C-alpha positions in Angstrom: -50.6 9.7 8.7 -54.2 8.7 7.7 -54.9 7.4 4.3 -56.4 9.4 1.3 -60.2 10.3 1.8 -62.7 8.6 -0.5 -62.6 9.7 -3.9 -65.9 11.5 -5.0 -67.3 10.9 -8.0 -66.1 13.1 -11.2 -67.3 16.6 -11.3 -67.0 18.1 -14.6 -68.3 21.4 -15.1 -69.2 22.9 -18.6 -70.0 26.6 -19.5 -71.4 27.4 -23.2 -68.5 28.6 -25.4 -68.7 31.0 -28.4 -70.2 29.7 -31.7 -67.1 28.0 -33.5 -66.9 28.2 -37.1 -65.7 25.1 -39.2 -61.6 24.2 -38.8 -59.7 25.2 -41.9 -56.4 24.8 -42.4 -53.7 27.7 -43.1 -50.4 26.5 -44.0 -47.4 28.4 -45.5 -45.4 25.9 -47.4 -41.6 27.0 -47.7 -40.2 26.7 -51.5 -37.8 24.1 -52.0 -34.6 26.1 -54.1 -32.8 23.7 -56.1 -29.7 24.5 -58.6 -30.1 23.9 -62.4 -26.9 23.9 -64.2 -27.1 24.6 -67.9 -24.1 24.3 -70.1 -23.4 24.8 -73.6 -21.4 21.9 -75.4 -19.3 23.0 -78.7 -20.7 19.4 -80.1 -23.6 20.4 -82.3 -25.1 16.7 -82.1 -24.9 16.0 -78.4 -28.1 17.1 -76.9 -28.7 14.6 -74.4 -29.6 16.0 -70.9 -26.7 15.1 -68.7 -27.2 14.7 -64.8 -24.7 16.5 -62.3 -24.9 15.7 -58.6 -27.8 16.8 -56.9 -27.4 20.0 -54.9 -30.2 20.9 -52.5 -30.6 23.5 -49.8 -33.7 22.8 -48.1 -34.2 25.6 -45.9 -36.0 23.7 -43.3 -33.3 21.1 -42.8 -30.8 21.7 -40.0 -27.2 21.5 -41.1 -24.5 20.0 -39.1 -21.7 22.1 -37.4 -19.0 19.8 -37.2 -16.7 19.8 -39.9 -16.6 22.9 -41.1 -12.7 22.6 -42.4 -10.4 25.7 -43.7 -11.5 29.2 -43.8 -13.6 30.2 -46.7 -12.1 33.4 -47.8 -8.7 31.6 -47.8 -10.2 29.1 -49.7 -11.6 31.6 -52.1 -8.3 33.4 -52.4 -6.7 30.4 -53.4 -9.0 29.6 -56.4 -8.6 33.0 -57.7 -4.8 32.5 -57.3 -5.2 29.4 -59.7 -7.2 31.0 -62.0 -4.7 33.6 -62.8 -1.8 30.9 -62.6 -1.6 29.5 -66.5 1.3 27.5 -66.0 -0.4 24.6 -64.3 -1.1 21.5 -66.8 -4.6 20.2 -67.3 -3.5 17.0 -65.5 -2.7 18.9 -62.2 -5.6 21.0 -62.3 -7.7 18.1 -62.6 -6.2 16.8 -59.7 -6.0 19.5 -57.5 -9.9 20.0 -58.5 -10.6 16.4 -57.5 -9.1 17.0 -54.3 -10.9 20.3 -53.6 -14.2 18.5 -54.5 -13.1 15.3 -51.8 -12.6 18.1 -49.2 -15.5 19.9 -49.9 -17.5 16.4 -49.7 -16.4 16.0 -46.5 -17.1 19.4 -44.8 -20.7 19.3 -46.3 -22.0 15.4 -46.2 -25.0 16.5 -44.4 -25.7 18.5 -47.9 -24.5 16.2 -50.6 -25.6 11.9 -50.5 -22.7 9.3 -51.0 -24.0 8.6 -54.4 -24.0 12.1 -55.2 -20.5 12.8 -54.4 -19.3 10.0 -56.1 -21.0 11.1 -59.3 -19.2 15.0 -58.8 -15.8 13.3 -57.8 -15.9 11.3 -61.5 -17.1 14.3 -63.3 -14.4 16.8 -61.7 -11.8 13.4 -62.4 -13.0 13.6 -66.1 -12.0 18.0 -66.6 -9.1 18.2 -68.6 -9.2 21.7 -69.9 -6.0 23.2 -71.8 -4.4 26.8 -70.8 -5.2 28.3 -74.1 -8.6 27.1 -74.1 -9.4 28.3 -70.3 -8.4 32.0 -71.3 -10.6 31.8 -74.6 -13.4 30.9 -72.5 -12.7 33.1 -70.0 -13.3 36.0 -72.5 -16.4 34.1 -73.5 -17.6 33.3 -70.1 -21.6 34.4 -69.6 -23.6 33.8 -66.5 -27.1 34.4 -65.7 -29.2 33.1 -62.7 -33.1 33.1 -63.3 -35.7 32.7 -60.6 -39.2 31.0 -60.7 -38.9 30.7 -64.6 -37.4 28.7 -67.5 -34.3 30.2 -69.7 -33.4 28.8 -73.1 -30.9 30.3 -75.3 -29.1 29.7 -78.4 -25.8 31.6 -79.3 -24.0 31.6 -82.8 -20.2 32.5 -81.8 -17.7 31.4 -84.0 -20.1 30.2 -86.7 -21.5 27.4 -85.1 -25.0 27.1 -83.0 -24.7 25.7 -79.6 -27.4 23.6 -77.8 -27.6 23.9 -74.1 -27.6 21.3 -72.4 -29.7 21.8 -69.0 -28.8 19.5 -65.5 -31.5 19.5 -63.4 -30.5 18.3 -59.9 -32.8 17.7 -56.7 -35.9 15.8 -55.6 -37.8 18.5 -57.3 -37.4 16.9 -60.9 -37.7 13.4 -59.5 -41.5 14.7 -58.0 -41.8 16.4 -61.3 -41.2 20.1 -60.2 -38.1 20.5 -62.3 -39.5 24.0 -63.4 -38.9 25.7 -60.1 -35.6 27.0 -58.7 -32.7 28.7 -60.2 -30.7 28.2 -63.6 -27.1 28.7 -64.2 -25.4 29.0 -67.5 -22.0 27.7 -67.8 -19.8 27.7 -70.7 -17.7 24.9 -70.0 -16.9 22.3 -67.5 -13.9 24.2 -66.0 -16.2 27.3 -65.2 -18.9 24.9 -64.0 -16.0 23.7 -61.5 -15.8 27.1 -60.3 -19.6 27.0 -59.7 -19.4 24.1 -57.6 -16.6 25.8 -55.5 -19.2 29.1 -54.9 -21.7 26.5 -53.9 -19.6 24.9 -51.8 -18.3 28.3 -50.2 -21.9 29.0 -49.3 -22.9 26.2 -47.7 -19.9 26.2 -45.8 -20.7 29.8 -44.6 -24.1 28.7 -43.9 -22.7 26.0 -41.8 -20.4 28.3 -39.7 -23.1 31.2 -39.6 -26.1 29.4 -38.4 -24.8 27.7 -35.3 -23.1 31.0 -34.2 -26.5 32.7 -34.7 -28.1 30.6 -32.6 -25.6 30.7 -30.1 -25.7 34.5 -29.9 -29.4 34.2 -29.4 -29.6 31.6 -26.6 -26.8 33.4 -24.8 -27.9 34.2 -21.2 -26.2 35.4 -17.9 -26.0 33.1 -14.9 -27.5 34.5 -11.9 -25.6 33.6 -9.0 -25.8 34.6 -5.2 -26.7 31.9 -2.2 -25.0 29.2 -4.7 -24.8 29.6 -8.3 -25.7 27.1 -10.8 -28.2 26.6 -13.8 -31.9 27.2 -13.2 -34.3 28.9 -15.9 -33.9 31.5 -18.0 -35.8 33.7 -20.5 -33.9 33.0 -23.3 -33.4 29.3 -22.4 -36.2 28.0 -25.2 -37.1 28.2 -28.4 -40.0 29.8 -29.7 -43.3 27.3 -29.3 -44.2 25.8 -32.2 -48.0 26.9 -31.8 -49.5 24.0 -33.7 -52.7 24.4 -32.6 -53.4 27.7 -35.0 -53.1 25.3 -37.7 -57.0 24.4 -37.4 -58.2 28.0 -37.9 -57.4 30.8 -40.1 -56.6 34.5 -40.1 -59.9 34.9 -41.9 -61.7 33.7 -38.6 -60.5 37.0 -36.8 -62.7 39.8 -37.2 -61.2 42.9 -38.9 -61.6 44.9 -36.3 -59.4 42.4 -33.5 -56.8 41.7 -36.0 -53.4 42.7 -34.2 -55.1 42.9 -31.1 -54.9 41.1 -27.7 -57.8 39.0 -29.0 -55.7 37.9 -32.2 -53.8 34.3 -31.4 -51.6 35.0 -34.6 -50.2 37.6 -32.8 -49.6 35.6 -29.5 -45.9 34.3 -29.3 -46.8 31.2 -27.4 -50.4 29.4 -27.9 -50.1 25.8 -26.1 -52.9 24.9 -24.4 -54.3 28.1 -25.1 -58.1 27.9 -26.9 -57.4 29.9 -29.9 -61.1 30.0 -30.9 -62.0 33.4 -30.9 -63.9 35.3 -28.7 -64.3 38.9 -27.4 -66.5 38.0 -24.5 -65.4 39.2 -21.3 -65.8 39.0 -17.3 -65.3 42.1 -15.1 -63.8 43.8 -18.2 -61.2 41.1 -18.7 -61.0 38.5 -21.3 -61.8 35.2 -21.5 -59.9 34.4 -24.7 -57.9 31.4 -24.6 -59.7 29.3 -21.9 -61.7 26.0 -22.7 -65.0 25.8 -21.9 -64.7 22.6 -19.1 -62.7 22.3 -16.5 -62.1 19.1 -13.9 -61.8 19.9 -10.1 -61.7 16.2 -9.0 -57.6 15.9 -9.0 -56.0 16.1 -5.8 -51.9 17.3 -5.3 -51.4 14.2 -3.0 -52.4 11.8 -0.5 -52.8 14.1 2.4 -55.1 16.7 0.8 -58.4 16.3 -0.6 -59.4 17.1 -4.2 -59.9 20.5 -5.3 -63.8 19.8 -5.1 -63.7 19.1 -1.7 -63.1 21.2 1.3 -59.6 22.3 2.3 -60.0 23.2 6.2 -57.4 26.2 6.4 -56.2 26.2 10.1 -56.7 22.6 10.6 -54.5 21.3 7.8 -51.3 23.0 6.8 -50.7 24.9 3.6 -47.5 23.9 2.2 -46.9 26.0 -0.9 -44.5 27.6 -3.0 -44.3 31.0 -4.8 -43.8 31.5 -8.7 -41.8 34.7 -8.0 -39.9 36.4 -11.0 -42.5 35.1 -13.3 -45.0 37.7 -14.1 -43.9 40.3 -11.9 -40.2 40.5 -12.6 -37.6 40.3 -9.9 -33.8 41.1 -10.6 -32.2 38.6 -8.7 -34.5 35.6 -9.5 -33.8 36.8 -13.3 -30.5 38.4 -13.5 -29.9 38.1 -17.1 -32.9 40.3 -18.0 -30.7 43.1 -16.6 -27.1 42.1 -16.0 -26.2 43.1 -20.0 -27.1 46.7 -19.3 -24.4 49.6 -18.2 -24.7 50.7 -14.6 -25.2 54.3 -16.0 -28.2 53.4 -17.7 -29.7 52.5 -14.3 -32.1 49.6 -15.5 -33.1 48.3 -12.0 -36.7 47.5 -12.2 -39.5 46.4 -14.9 -40.3 49.9 -15.2 -36.8 51.3 -16.3 -36.8 47.7 -18.5 -39.7 48.3 -20.4 -38.9 52.4 -20.8 -35.6 51.7 -22.1 -36.9 48.5 -24.3 -39.8 50.5 -25.8 -43.4 49.5 -26.0 -42.7 46.5 -28.9 -39.5 45.1 -28.0 -40.6 45.2 -24.3 -43.6 43.4 -24.9 -41.5 40.7 -27.3 -38.9 40.5 -24.5 -41.3 39.8 -21.5 -43.5 37.5 -23.3 -40.7 35.2 -24.5 -40.0 35.3 -20.5 -43.7 34.4 -19.5 -43.4 31.7 -22.1 -40.4 30.3 -21.0 -39.7 30.7 -17.3 -43.0 28.9 -16.4 -44.6 26.1 -18.0 -46.8 23.1 -17.5 -44.1 21.2 -16.3 -43.0 23.3 -13.5 -46.7 22.7 -12.0 -46.1 18.9 -12.5 -42.7 19.2 -11.0 -44.3 21.3 -7.5 -46.7 18.4 -7.4 -44.2 15.8 -7.4 -42.3 17.7 -4.6 -45.3 17.5 -2.7 -46.9 21.1 -2.5 -50.7 21.7 -2.3 -50.8 25.5 -3.1 -48.9 27.9 -5.5 -48.8 31.4 -4.9 -48.7 33.5 -8.3 -47.6 36.9 -7.8 -48.9 39.1 -10.9 -48.8 43.1 -11.1 -51.5 45.5 -12.0 -50.6 45.8 -15.6 -52.3 42.6 -16.3 -55.3 44.3 -15.8 -54.7 47.7 -17.0 -52.1 50.7 -17.6 -52.4 54.2 -17.2 -50.9 57.5 -18.5 -47.1 57.5 -18.3 -46.8 53.8 -17.6 -44.1 52.1 -19.6 -45.4 48.7 -18.8 -46.5 45.7 -21.0 -50.1 45.6 -20.9 -52.3 42.9 -20.5 -50.1 40.1 -21.9 -49.3 38.2 -18.7 -53.0 38.3 -18.0 -53.2 35.3 -20.3 -50.2 33.8 -18.8 -51.8 34.0 -15.3 -54.9 32.2 -16.5 -52.8 29.4 -18.2 -51.2 29.1 -15.1 -54.0 28.3 -12.9 -55.4 26.0 -15.4 -51.8 24.1 -15.1 -52.1 24.1 -11.2 -55.5 22.9 -11.5 -54.7 20.1 -13.6 -52.4 18.8 -11.0 -54.5 19.3 -8.2 -52.6 22.6 -6.7 -55.0 25.4 -5.3 -54.1 28.7 -6.0 -53.2 31.8 -3.7 -53.4 35.0 -6.0 -51.0 37.7 -5.2 -51.3 41.2 -6.8 -47.7 42.1 -5.9 -47.6 45.5 -7.6 -50.3 48.2 -7.4 -50.3 51.6 -9.0 -47.8 54.1 -7.7 -45.7 51.3 -5.9 -46.9 50.4 -2.2 -43.3 49.7 -1.1 -40.8 51.3 -3.3 -39.1 48.0 -3.7 -38.0 46.9 -7.3 -40.6 43.8 -7.2 -43.4 46.6 -7.2 -42.7 47.4 -10.5 -40.9 50.7 -9.6 -37.8 51.4 -7.2 -37.8 54.3 -5.4 -40.8 56.9 -4.0 -44.0 55.1 -2.6 -46.9 56.4 -4.7 -50.0 54.6 -3.2 -51.7 56.1 -0.6 -48.8 58.5 -0.3 -47.9 61.6 -1.9 -49.5 63.5 -4.9 -50.9 61.0 -6.6 -51.4 58.9 -3.6 -55.1 58.9 -3.4 -55.8 58.4 -7.3 -53.4 55.3 -7.0 -55.4 54.0 -4.1 -58.5 54.3 -6.3 -57.1 52.8 -9.2 -56.2 49.6 -7.1 -59.6 49.2 -5.8 -60.7 49.3 -9.5 -58.4 46.9 -10.6 -59.8 44.5 -7.7 -63.3 45.3 -8.9 -62.2 43.8 -11.8 -60.1 41.1 -10.6 -63.0 39.9 -8.2 -65.7 39.9 -10.9 -63.7 37.6 -13.3 -62.3 35.1 -10.1 -66.0 34.9 -8.9 -67.0 32.8 -11.8 -67.6 29.1 -10.9 -64.9 27.8 -12.5 -62.7 29.3 -9.9 -64.6 28.5 -6.8 -62.4 25.6 -6.2 -59.2 26.2 -7.8 -58.4 29.6 -6.1 -58.1 28.9 -2.3 -56.9 32.2 -1.2 -57.1 36.2 -2.8 -54.6 38.3 -2.0 -55.4 42.3 -1.8 -51.7 43.6 -2.1 -48.1 42.5 -1.3 -45.8 43.8 1.4 -47.6 47.3 2.0 -44.8 49.6 3.5 -46.8 50.3 6.6 -43.8 51.6 8.8 -44.2 54.2 6.1 -47.8 54.7 4.8 -50.1 56.2 7.2 -51.9 52.7 9.0 -55.3 54.0 9.0 -55.1 55.0 5.6 -54.1 51.6 4.6 -56.5 50.0 6.8 -59.3 52.0 5.4 -58.2 51.0 1.8 -58.1 47.1 3.0 -61.1 47.0 4.2 -62.9 48.7 1.2 -61.2 46.6 -1.0 -62.6 43.4 1.0 -65.9 45.1 0.7 -65.7 45.2 -3.4 -64.2 41.8 -3.6 -66.9 40.2 -1.2 -69.8 42.2 -3.4 -68.3 40.8 -6.6 -68.9 37.3 -5.3 -65.5 36.1 -4.0 -66.1 33.8 -1.2 -62.8 32.2 -0.5 -60.3 33.3 2.2 -58.9 37.1 1.6 -55.2 37.6 2.5 -53.9 40.9 3.7 -50.4 41.8 4.6 -48.7 42.6 7.9 -47.1 45.8 6.3 -44.1 44.8 8.8 -45.5 46.4 11.6 -44.7 43.4 13.6 -47.4 40.7 14.5 -48.2 41.5 17.9 -49.8 44.9 16.7 -52.3 43.8 14.6 -54.2 42.4 17.8 -57.7 44.3 17.5 -57.2 45.2 14.1 -60.2 44.1 11.5 -60.9 41.3 13.8 -64.6 42.0 13.0 -64.1 40.7 9.6 -64.6 37.1 8.5 -62.8 35.4 6.4 -59.1 36.7 6.5 -56.1 35.8 6.8 -52.8 37.8 7.8 -49.9 37.2 5.6 -46.6 37.5 7.4 -43.0 37.6 5.5 -40.2 35.9 7.8 -36.5 36.3 6.8 -33.5 36.9 8.9 -31.3 38.0 6.1 -33.0 41.3 6.0 -32.6 42.3 9.7 -28.9 43.4 10.6 -29.4 41.9 14.0 -30.7 38.6 13.0 -28.5 38.1 10.1 -25.3 38.4 12.3 -26.9 35.1 14.6 -24.4 32.3 14.0 -25.6 29.2 12.6 -26.5 27.6 15.4 -28.8 30.6 16.7 -30.3 31.2 13.4 -31.8 27.5 14.0 -32.6 28.1 17.6 -34.1 31.3 16.4 -36.2 29.7 13.7 -37.9 27.2 16.2 -38.3 29.4 19.4 -38.4 32.9 17.8 -40.8 32.1 14.7 -43.0 29.5 16.6 -43.5 31.8 19.4 -44.5 34.5 17.0 -47.0 32.3 15.0 -48.5 30.9 18.4 -49.1 34.4 20.0 -50.6 35.9 16.2 -53.1 33.1 15.7 -54.6 33.6 19.2 -56.9 36.6 19.0 -56.3 37.8 22.3 -52.8 38.2 21.8 -52.5 38.8 17.8 -54.7 38.8 14.9 -56.1 35.4 14.4 -55.5 33.4 11.3 -51.9 34.0 10.1 -49.8 32.0 7.5 -46.2 32.7 6.4 -46.7 33.7 2.7 -43.1 34.2 1.9 -39.8 32.6 3.4 -36.1 31.0 2.2 -33.2 28.9 3.8 -30.8 31.4 2.8 -28.0 32.2 5.0 -27.0 35.4 3.7 -28.5 38.4 1.9 -25.5 37.9 -0.8 -27.4 36.7 -4.0 -26.9 39.0 -6.9 -29.1 42.1 -7.3 -31.1 40.5 -3.9 -30.6 44.1 -2.4 -31.4 46.1 -6.1 -29.3 45.8 -9.3 -25.8 46.8 -8.5 -26.3 47.0 -4.9 -24.1 45.4 -2.3 -25.4 43.4 0.7 -25.7 43.9 4.6 -23.3 40.8 5.1 -20.7 42.5 3.8 -21.5 46.1 4.5 -21.7 47.4 0.8 -25.5 48.3 0.9 -25.6 51.5 -0.2 -28.9 53.0 -0.8 -27.6 56.7 -0.5 -29.3 57.5 -4.4 -32.5 56.3 -3.3 -35.3 58.0 -1.4 -35.0 59.0 2.0 -37.3 56.2 2.9 -35.1 53.7 1.5 -31.8 55.1 2.0 -31.9 55.4 5.5 -31.6 51.4 5.2 -28.2 51.8 4.2 -25.7 49.4 5.9 -22.1 50.0 5.3 -20.5 48.1 7.7 -20.5 44.2 7.6 -22.8 42.1 9.4 -21.7 38.6 9.4 -21.1 37.2 13.2 -19.0 39.1 15.2 -15.1 37.2 15.3 -15.7 35.2 12.6 -13.5 36.8 10.0 -13.6 39.0 7.1 -17.4 38.7 5.6 -17.4 37.6 2.2 -19.7 36.5 -0.5 -17.7 34.3 -2.6 -18.4 31.3 -0.6 -21.8 32.1 0.0 -22.6 32.5 -3.8 -20.5 29.1 -4.8 -21.8 26.4 -6.7 -23.4 24.0 -4.3 -21.5 21.5 -5.5 -18.9 22.9 -3.5 -20.4 23.0 0.0 -19.3 20.9 2.7 -21.3 18.1 4.1 -21.8 19.9 7.4 -23.0 23.1 5.6 -25.8 21.1 3.7 -26.7 19.9 7.0 -27.3 23.2 8.4 -28.9 24.3 5.3 -31.7 21.3 5.5 -31.8 21.7 9.3 -32.5 25.6 8.8 -35.7 24.9 6.3 -37.0 22.2 8.4 -37.0 24.1 11.6 -38.7 26.9 9.7 -41.6 24.8 8.0 -42.0 23.1 11.4 -42.7 26.6 13.0 -44.6 28.2 10.2 -47.1 25.3 10.5 -48.1 26.1 14.0 -50.1 28.4 12.1 -51.7 28.1 8.7 -48.6 27.0 6.7 -46.3 28.7 4.3 -45.1 29.7 0.9 -41.4 29.2 0.2 -39.7 32.0 -2.0 -39.3 30.8 -4.6 -39.7 27.9 -7.1 -37.2 28.6 -9.5 -34.2 31.2 -10.2 -31.8 31.6 -12.7 -28.8 30.5 -10.2 -29.6 31.7 -6.5 -29.8 28.2 -5.1 -30.7 29.0 -1.6 -34.0 30.7 -2.9 -35.0 28.3 -5.3 -36.9 25.2 -3.9 -36.0 23.5 -7.3 -32.5 24.0 -7.5 -32.2 23.5 -3.6 -33.4 20.0 -3.9 -31.7 19.0 -6.8 -28.6 20.1 -4.7 -29.9 17.9 -1.8 -30.4 21.3 0.9 -34.1 21.1 0.7 -36.3 17.7 0.9 -37.7 15.5 -2.1 -40.9 16.2 -0.2 -42.2 18.7 1.8 -43.3 16.4 4.4 -40.3 14.3 4.4 -37.9 15.5 6.9 -35.4 14.5 9.8 -35.3 17.5 12.0 -38.3 19.0 14.2 -38.3 21.8 16.8 -38.2 19.2 19.7 -34.8 18.1 18.9 -31.5 19.4 20.2 -29.8 21.9 17.7 -25.9 20.9 17.2 -23.6 23.3 17.8 -22.2 23.0 13.9 -18.5 23.1 14.9 -15.8 23.5 11.9 -18.8 25.3 9.8 -17.1 28.8 9.0 -19.5 31.9 9.8 -18.0 34.4 7.7 -20.2 33.1 4.6 
């Protein structure tokens, strides 16, 4: 191909930002904790301070989880037995104390230094207390822990005055801060040894419990489906450090805005956000989090123009990928959000998930997912794979919620804006995709609520249709700002309206009204509308008088009971001939609508991926897709007999969902060829967007995981197969998975 076009001069736009206050630093320093040991001595003239081994518990320091040794409860039990047994000689007790001290030091090497351990052992070697004296001292034993202040006491027992000797341990003493921390009074060295054991047990318990707690918090369920491996998950990352909050003070946030969306101290993740407070809005939507400058001079790769240069749609192919399951939850992409619930709870979509969790817990759960599932590295990796566009699905509750909605309002809006800025940084153009509208446009789980279609249709259909127009009024006003004119290439109206159920004329009227609103608000980019599953030829003559549109068709063979039964060879032939001929027909205004792109497709061979056909629902492939519990518009799609190719044996999903490391070479070759054939056909039109970039485990639905498994190209343009070549028979490749 031709080399890259000449690079234009750097074009940096700027926009005045709200007046900033001088940066102030607010930092909370957690106090170190030290153990202060005080002992009373029978010797009246011995008043020196004697140092013991430093024992410091520093809350910010990790402990090593290895070497936890014996069960702390058994050790405590044995210590009790030794105190009750009075038959041991002083030497034997000292010897056992030394042994225990040595064992403890090995288990707590991350807490006590080597020098300190040596001192501790030396002290314990000197402990020789008689049995009689131990009994007497048990009766006299007193202890008191005082935190945060000094404690001094003199006693007059047995006619003598005992002077307290304070042993202050740890770095606080060295820094002259020994007045902080705790003080422990100990009547004799034998009892002091007891406290060393107690401290050791506490440390041991912390060593055991901290890693266990981290393990429990970090645990997540694997995805499976279409090849199962480790992808990305909502619980896979620790909380972001949010260091950019260090430069501001909570006092900078007006009282009325504290605790609100505009308060960055309430955000789970502040990375790459502008945390300077502003209540400015555009189209009623906050700009909080955005920087006031941007740079559109970056290009995604050598074959496409920089953002501030023209991308000639229809002349150069779109090679894009979706970020499905990120801002609009989809169970098969992130099954870990759903797999922990009992089936009778019926947690099957974002609606029921939020309803079950409640407002606070749902907000925490989903924001952690937004933060961890996609980050800047995601966009860097997408660019590195050769893509030039990213389609970002988002839902209406990023903009507004209505009475009865359990959805988490507005938080995903912030992450959408940050995602666009990351795309800009890597030269990637955006296809905005409103994936869910009020009432649900198709009744599928990725519309937010599975079941009844309540958009345009039903009792509240007209209300929900108007609400979705109002949402476009806000979105289009916001994205008509100059900062988005280059980075946003395509503006989508609504994902997959089910026009086989919805009244076609009503959807066309709504589409026309939405286009008018978006254009009046200043959007000049290409506007995308869905084909509604009517079939591409049926769009000839519809909406053709409106300029600047592109039809978005989603092409999958596995959701069609006839096509899913194709043999491996036939599937590739269909990808070449079927998709190619449909795209050729569609882009010709005499036989189809005109400009057409494929907004979703995948290389998946079956519909076996976990939760692909709904949570706790089977597959067409095995004939276990029972939708009888759903409304009639969906239940009629049940498939209760196997759909794999005839005479191919028992249809099964085990091998279809296997780890790709177990794939045979011939199966890997078929998967690669199947993908390359589809890319070839869709580029007859405006191009394509793969569904999707990453999943938790469904490899055949993830470009990232497929690329790692060697079943998708490392670069989108680096292909070995095109549709001018003969498709082999793939002999020896089983057809039943």
